[in-house]
C-alpha positions in Angstrom: -91.6 -145.3 124.7 -93.7 -148.1 124.9 -92.8 -151.4 126.6 -93.8 -155.1 125.8 -94.7 -157.8 128.2 -91.1 -158.7 128.2 -89.7 -155.5 129.3 -88.3 -154.5 125.9 -88.9 -151.3 124.3 -90.2 -150.9 120.6 -86.9 -149.8 119.5 -84.9 -152.7 121.3 -87.3 -155.0 119.5 -86.7 -153.4 116.2 -83.0 -153.7 116.8 -83.0 -157.2 117.7 -85.2 -157.9 114.6 -82.8 -156.0 112.6 -79.6 -158.2 113.8 -81.7 -161.3 113.2 -82.3 -160.4 109.5 -78.7 -159.5 109.3 -77.7 -162.7 110.7 -79.9 -164.7 108.3 -78.6 -162.7 105.4 -74.9 -163.2 106.4 -75.6 -167.1 106.4 -77.6 -167.0 103.2 -74.7 -165.1 101.3 -72.1 -167.4 103.0 -73.5 -170.6 101.9 -74.0 -169.2 98.5 -70.4 -168.5 98.3 -71.0 -164.5 97.4 -69.0 -163.3 100.4 -65.9 -165.5 99.4 -66.1 -164.5 95.9 -66.1 -161.0 97.0 -63.1 -161.5 99.2 -65.2 -161.3 102.7 -64.6 -163.4 105.7 -67.5 -164.0 107.9 -67.1 -165.4 111.5 -70.3 -165.7 112.8 -72.1 -162.2 112.9 -68.7 -160.5 112.1 -67.7 -159.7 108.4 -64.4 -158.5 107.3 -64.6 -156.8 104.1 -61.4 -156.3 102.2 -60.6 -154.0 99.1 -57.6 -153.3 97.3 -58.8 -149.9 96.7 -56.6 -147.0 98.1 -53.6 -148.8 97.8 -52.2 -146.6 95.0 -53.0 -143.5 97.3 -51.4 -145.6 100.3 -48.3 -145.8 98.3 -48.3 -141.9 97.4 -48.6 -140.9 100.8 -46.1 -142.9 102.3 -43.3 -141.6 100.2 -41.9 -139.2 102.6 -40.4 -142.0 104.6 -38.2 -140.2 106.9 -41.1 -137.7 107.9 -43.5 -140.8 109.1 -40.4 -142.7 110.7 -39.5 -139.6 112.9 -43.3 -139.2 114.0 -43.6 -142.9 114.6 -40.3 -143.0 116.6 -41.2 -139.8 118.6 -44.6 -141.2 119.3 -43.4 -144.6 121.0 -43.0 -143.2 124.4 -46.7 -142.1 124.2 -47.7 -145.6 123.7 -45.7 -146.9 126.6 -47.3 -144.2 128.9 -50.8 -144.9 127.7 -49.9 -148.3 128.5 -48.9 -147.8 132.0 -51.8 -145.5 132.7 -54.4 -147.9 131.3 -53.1 -151.3 132.7 -53.0 -149.5 136.2 -56.6 -148.4 135.7 -57.3 -152.0 135.2 -55.6 -152.9 138.4 -57.5 -150.2 140.3 -60.8 -151.3 138.6 -59.9 -154.9 139.9 -59.6 -153.6 143.4 -62.6 -151.8 143.4 -64.6 -154.9 142.0 -63.3 -157.1 144.8 -63.6 -154.8 147.7 -66.6 -152.7 147.0 -68.6 -153.5 143.5 -70.6 -150.8 142.4 -74.3 -151.6 142.1 -75.8 -152.0 138.6 -76.2 -148.5 136.6 -76.0 -147.2 133.1 -72.4 -146.8 133.6 -72.2 -150.8 134.2 -74.8 -151.7 131.6 -73.0 -154.4 129.4 -74.3 -152.3 126.1 -72.5 -149.3 127.4 -69.2 -151.5 127.2 -69.5 -151.6 123.8 -68.0 -148.3 121.8 -71.0 -148.7 119.1 -73.0 -145.6 118.4 -76.6 -145.9 119.0 -76.0 -149.3 121.1 -73.9 -147.7 123.8 -76.6 -145.4 125.2 -74.0 -142.5 125.9 -73.0 -142.0 122.2 -75.2 -140.6 119.8 -75.9 -142.4 116.6 -74.9 -139.8 114.1 -72.2 -137.9 115.8 -70.7 -141.2 117.1 -70.6 -142.9 113.8 -68.8 -140.0 112.3 -66.2 -140.0 114.9 -66.0 -143.9 114.9 -65.3 -144.1 111.1 -62.9 -141.0 111.3 -60.8 -143.3 114.1 -61.0 -146.5 112.2 -59.7 -144.9 109.0 -57.0 -142.9 110.9 -56.0 -146.0 112.7 -55.7 -148.7 110.1 -54.6 -146.3 107.5 -51.7 -145.2 109.7 -50.6 -148.7 110.2 -50.6 -149.4 106.3 -48.8 -146.3 105.9 -45.6 -147.5 108.3 -45.9 -150.8 106.4 -45.1 -149.3 103.4 -42.5 -146.7 104.7 -40.6 -149.9 106.2 -41.0 -151.9 103.0 -44.0 -154.3 104.1 -46.3 -155.2 101.4 -50.1 -154.3 102.2 -52.3 -156.7 100.6 -55.8 -154.9 101.3 -57.3 -152.5 103.4 -60.9 -153.3 105.0 -63.6 -152.8 107.6 -65.1 -155.2 110.3 -69.0 -154.8 110.2 -71.3 -156.6 112.7 -74.5 -154.8 111.1 -72.5 -151.6 112.1 -68.9 -150.9 111.7 -67.0 -152.0 114.6 -63.4 -152.0 113.5 -61.2 -151.6 110.5 -57.8 -153.3 109.4 -54.9 -153.1 107.1 -53.6 -156.5 106.1 -49.9 -156.6 105.6 -48.1 -159.6 104.2 -47.5 -161.2 107.6 -44.2 -163.2 106.2 -42.7 -159.8 105.6 -43.7 -158.2 108.6 -42.5 -160.9 110.8 -39.1 -161.6 108.6 -36.4 -160.8 111.2 -34.2 -160.5 108.3 -36.2 -158.0 106.3 -37.2 -155.9 109.6 -35.7 -154.6 112.5 -37.2 -154.8 115.9 -37.7 -151.0 116.1 -39.1 -151.1 112.7 -42.0 -153.4 113.6 -42.5 -151.6 116.9 -43.3 -148.5 114.7 -45.6 -150.2 112.6 -47.6 -151.2 115.7 -47.5 -147.9 117.1 -48.6 -146.2 114.0 -52.3 -146.4 114.9 -52.3 -145.3 118.5 -50.1 -142.4 117.6 -52.1 -141.3 114.9 -55.2 -141.3 117.0 -53.6 -139.5 119.8 -52.8 -136.9 117.2 -56.1 -136.8 115.5 -58.0 -136.3 119.0 -55.4 -133.6 120.0 -56.1 -131.6 117.1 -59.9 -132.2 117.1 -60.0 -131.0 120.8 -58.0 -128.2 120.0 -60.4 -126.9 117.7 -63.2 -128.0 119.9 -61.9 -125.7 122.6 -61.3 -122.9 120.5 -64.8 -122.8 118.8 -66.3 -122.8 122.5 -65.6 -119.4 122.5 -68.0 -118.4 120.1 -70.8 -119.7 122.3 -73.0 -117.1 124.5 -74.5 -118.8 127.6 -77.8 -117.9 129.0 -79.7 -117.7 132.3 -82.2 -120.6 132.4 -85.4 -121.1 134.5 -84.6 -124.6 136.2 -87.8 -124.6 138.0 -90.9 -122.2 138.0 -93.5 -121.7 140.5 -94.7 -118.8 138.3 -97.7 -119.1 136.4 -97.2 -118.8 132.9 -93.4 -119.5 132.9 -92.2 -122.8 131.8 -89.2 -124.8 133.1 -86.3 -124.4 130.7 -87.5 -120.9 129.6 -84.3 -118.5 128.8 -84.2 -115.2 130.7 -82.9 -112.2 128.7 -82.9 -109.5 131.3 -83.4 -108.8 134.6 -84.6 -105.2 135.6 -83.1 -104.0 131.8 -80.0 -105.6 132.5 -79.0 -108.4 130.1 -78.1 -111.5 131.8 -75.8 -114.3 130.8 -74.3 -115.6 133.8 -74.4 -115.5 137.7 -72.4 -112.0 137.9 -75.0 -110.4 135.5 -78.0 -111.7 137.8 -76.3 -110.4 141.0 -75.6 -106.9 139.4 -79.4 -106.8 137.7 -80.6 -107.6 141.4 -79.0 -104.5 142.7 -81.0 -102.0 140.7 -84.3 -102.2 142.7 -84.8 -103.3 146.2 -88.6 -104.1 146.3 -89.3 -105.6 142.8 -87.7 -107.3 139.6 -88.6 -106.9 136.1 -87.8 -110.0 134.3 -88.0 -110.5 130.3 -88.0 -113.8 128.8 -87.0 -115.1 125.4 -90.5 -115.4 124.4 -91.2 -111.7 124.8 -93.0 -112.3 128.0 -92.2 -109.5 130.8 -92.7 -110.0 134.5 -92.9 -107.7 137.4 -92.6 -109.7 140.6 -91.8 -108.8 144.1 -88.3 -109.3 145.0 -87.1 -112.3 146.9 -83.8 -113.4 145.9 -81.7 -116.0 147.6 -80.2 -119.7 147.1 -82.7 -122.5 146.7 -82.2 -125.5 149.4 -82.7 -128.8 148.0 -82.0 -130.7 151.1 -80.1 -130.8 154.4 -77.4 -133.1 155.7 -78.5 -135.3 158.7 -77.1 -134.1 161.9 -75.6 -130.8 161.0 -77.0 -127.3 162.1 -79.4 -126.5 159.3 -81.5 -129.8 160.3 -81.4 -129.1 163.5 -82.7 -125.7 163.3 -85.7 -126.7 161.3 -84.3 -125.7 157.8 -85.9 -127.7 155.0 -85.9 -128.6 151.4 -87.8 -126.0 149.5 -86.8 -123.1 151.6 -84.7 -119.9 150.3 -81.7 -118.5 152.5 -81.8 -114.5 151.4 -79.2 -113.4 154.0 -76.8 -114.5 156.5 -75.9 -112.2 159.5 -77.8 -109.2 157.6 -75.6 -109.5 154.6 -77.8 -110.7 151.3 -77.2 -113.8 149.5 -79.1 -113.4 146.0 -76.8 -116.0 144.2 -74.7 -119.0 145.1 -71.6 -117.1 144.7 -72.7 -114.5 147.3 -73.6 -117.2 149.7 -70.5 -119.2 149.5 -68.5 -115.7 149.9 -70.2 -115.1 153.3 -70.1 -118.7 154.4 -66.0 -118.8 153.7 -65.7 -115.9 156.1 -67.3 -117.4 158.9 -65.9 -119.8 161.6 -67.0 -123.5 163.0 -69.0 -122.8 166.4 -70.0 -119.2 165.3 -73.5 -118.6 165.6 -75.1 -117.0 162.8 -78.5 -115.4 161.9 -80.2 -116.9 158.8 -82.9 -115.0 157.0 -85.3 -117.7 155.5 -88.1 -117.6 153.1 -90.1 -120.4 153.2 -92.8 -119.8 150.4 -95.0 -117.5 152.5 -92.8 -115.3 154.6 -89.3 -114.3 155.7 -88.2 -115.2 159.2 -84.8 -115.6 160.8 -83.3 -118.5 162.5 -80.2 -118.7 164.6 -77.9 -121.7 164.5 -74.1 -122.6 165.5 -72.2 -123.7 162.6 -70.0 -126.8 162.3 -66.9 -127.1 160.6 -66.9 -127.5 156.9 -66.0 -131.0 155.3 -63.9 -129.1 152.8 -61.8 -126.3 154.8 -61.6 -124.5 158.1 -64.8 -122.3 157.7 -68.3 -122.8 159.0 -70.8 -125.2 157.7 -74.7 -125.2 157.8 -75.2 -128.6 156.3 -77.5 -127.4 153.5 -77.5 -128.5 150.0 -77.9 -125.6 147.5 -78.9 -126.1 143.6 -79.7 -122.8 141.7 -80.5 -119.2 142.4 -84.2 -118.4 143.5 -85.5 -115.2 141.9 -89.2 -114.3 143.0 -90.5 -117.8 142.3 -88.0 -118.8 139.7 -85.1 -121.2 140.3 -82.4 -120.1 137.8 -79.5 -122.3 136.4 -76.5 -121.0 134.3 -75.4 -122.5 131.1 -71.9 -120.9 131.4 -71.2 -123.4 134.3 -71.1 -126.3 131.6 -69.2 -123.9 129.3 -66.8 -122.9 132.3 -66.5 -126.7 133.1 -65.5 -127.8 129.5 -63.2 -125.0 128.9 -61.2 -125.9 132.2 -60.4 -129.7 130.9 -57.3 -128.8 129.3 -55.9 -127.1 132.4 -56.9 -130.6 134.2 -54.8 -132.8 132.0 -51.7 -131.9 133.9 -52.9 -134.6 136.7 -53.8 -138.2 136.5 -57.6 -137.2 137.7 -58.1 -134.9 134.3 -56.8 -138.0 132.3 -59.7 -140.2 134.1 -62.2 -137.5 133.6 -61.4 -137.2 129.9 -62.0 -141.1 129.6 -65.4 -140.7 131.4 -66.4 -137.5 129.6 -69.6 -139.3 127.7 -71.2 -140.1 131.0 -71.4 -136.5 131.8 -71.7 -134.7 128.5 -73.1 -136.1 125.1 -72.6 -132.9 123.0 -74.8 -130.2 122.0 -78.3 -131.2 121.4 -81.9 -130.9 122.7 -82.6 -128.3 125.0 -78.8 -127.4 125.2 -79.3 -125.7 121.7 -81.4 -123.0 123.2 -79.1 -122.5 126.2 -76.6 -120.9 124.1 -76.3 -118.5 121.2 -73.5 -118.6 118.3 -71.7 -115.4 118.3 -69.2 -113.6 116.1 -68.6 -115.4 112.7 -71.2 -117.9 113.6 -74.0 -115.8 114.3 -75.8 -116.3 110.9 -75.2 -120.0 110.4 -78.0 -121.3 112.7 -77.1 -124.5 114.4 -73.9 -125.1 112.1 -71.7 -124.6 115.0 -73.4 -126.8 117.2 -73.0 -129.5 114.6 -69.2 -128.7 114.1 -68.7 -128.9 118.0 -70.5 -132.3 118.0 -68.4 -133.6 115.3 -65.0 -132.3 116.7 -66.1 -133.6 120.2 -66.8 -137.2 119.0 -63.9 -137.4 116.8 -61.6 -136.2 119.7 -63.0 -138.6 122.4 -63.3 -141.5 120.2 -59.9 -141.2 118.7 -58.5 -140.6 122.3 -60.4 -143.7 123.8 -59.4 -146.1 120.9 -56.0 -145.1 121.3 -55.8 -145.4 124.9 -57.5 -148.8 124.7 -55.2 -150.0 122.1 -52.1 -149.0 124.4 -53.2 -152.0 126.6 -50.5 -154.7 127.0 -52.5 -157.6 125.6 -52.3 -159.0 122.0 -54.3 -158.4 119.7 -54.0 -154.8 120.7 -51.3 -152.8 119.5 -49.9 -152.3 122.9 -49.4 -156.1 123.4 -47.6 -156.2 120.1 -45.3 -153.4 121.2 -44.6 -154.6 124.4 -43.7 -158.2 123.2 -41.3 -156.8 120.5 -39.6 -154.6 123.1 -39.3 -157.7 125.7 -37.6 -159.7 122.9 -35.0 -157.1 122.9 -34.3 -157.8 126.5 -34.8 -161.4 126.5 -32.9 -162.6 123.7 -32.8 -165.7 121.8 -35.7 -168.6 121.0 -35.8 -168.8 125.0 -36.4 -165.1 125.3 -39.2 -165.3 122.6 -41.1 -167.8 124.6 -40.7 -165.7 127.9 -41.7 -162.5 126.0 -44.7 -164.3 124.7 -45.6 -165.8 128.1 -45.6 -162.2 129.7 -47.8 -160.7 127.2 -50.0 -163.6 127.3 -50.5 -163.5 131.1 -51.0 -159.6 130.8 -53.7 -160.3 128.0 -55.6 -162.8 130.2 -55.4 -160.4 133.1 -56.6 -157.5 131.0 -59.6 -159.2 129.2 -60.7 -161.1 132.3 -60.6 -157.7 134.2 -62.9 -156.3 131.7 -65.3 -159.2 131.7 -65.6 -159.2 135.5 -66.1 -155.5 135.4 -69.4 -156.1 133.4 -70.4 -159.2 135.0 -69.9 -158.3 138.7 -72.1 -155.3 139.1 -74.8 -156.8 137.0 -74.9 -160.3 138.9 -78.0 -160.2 140.6 -77.5 -162.9 143.6 -81.0 -164.0 145.2 
């Protein structure tokens, strides 16, 4: 992508030009009175577009009042759980920013603090927009449903635009909503909680379908790096020694067929016969550990330890787990030209009581090809539900887009749809991406809205709950003060988390 003298890409310049054109258009329409006539409110570049369409449908869908009340009531504990989790996360983030602020990175880039597809570089435009639109509809329509269930008039439904959709809203009659004679406190809490609860429910359903459909993907063995002429990085290996290979275990079994050579078949039909050299590829060594002291370097291949062959990482780890600290082992090393043996005395592993060489391994080496396995991504994704039993799992889900943005680009060739989806091309990938982003954005928006800060739902729920503890007019003042202080803490913390890593002190 081309860069200008200002360091901006052509795409970024186009984005700025579009936004300026949008600002000018909004100002012109505002001065002409067009926006007011169409019941659109403009606040700077932000448009609040209202409509009464959908209110009849809203009336019909809110008829089973007992059902909606039950769902909303049962979901209130989830709002408080999310509130506790998210506010704790805010405090931890504050501690990190004070004691050891992270360096500027894509994760701390201000553009990535916005949940706007296409602007946030980790959220793809198409799938992100689908997820965001579904999230906004679900969230605001749920508030509207509970308003009607509790007898509060809904004046309009709407969307918030700033060139692209950034929010939605249901506009209740504020006088009816805040009328303490008309509504009990629990009724208002149900109304405020409805959006979060619905986002969590949709996220659960979307992720459930996503994890189920992952079972229809057949993983492949990939050439991560090639030193063999005519074989490109990213090529898919179909078979080794006549054995179809889809994962590390398949490769291990296939390599046992012949001792002196390997027959490799690639997806493009090319077949290779190569001298057999199989082991784990070293990408580096750790300073001060035995491997470095023994002269082992990046680019070498470990093919055996104490005479036990290690053709794959799994086999290498199995051998190393059986060793002990201070044990002397003989390591067979291939340096690209010849095989030689190196003796070294193992250190203690930082992650257990077994021996440790101090080598960094990335991929299995087979006769000039460094192999990777797409089933590792599949295994990692499938393990997510079980990780939700601890706090670390919830943190992982919140940060998922930093590690996985969906099935696109090269990933499409690293998996093959199976079963029912075999004859539908890339349809399964499109469905998986849709479900993934609907699930994640609903989850994230639900969690964010749990924060105890007005105007977020969590702040309103907390304030109503506090007023049931601190009664009377004085109680209202105390409750409002507590929530106001929490809101200042939350939004100041978010601002600092963006500013501190990006401040360049010269």
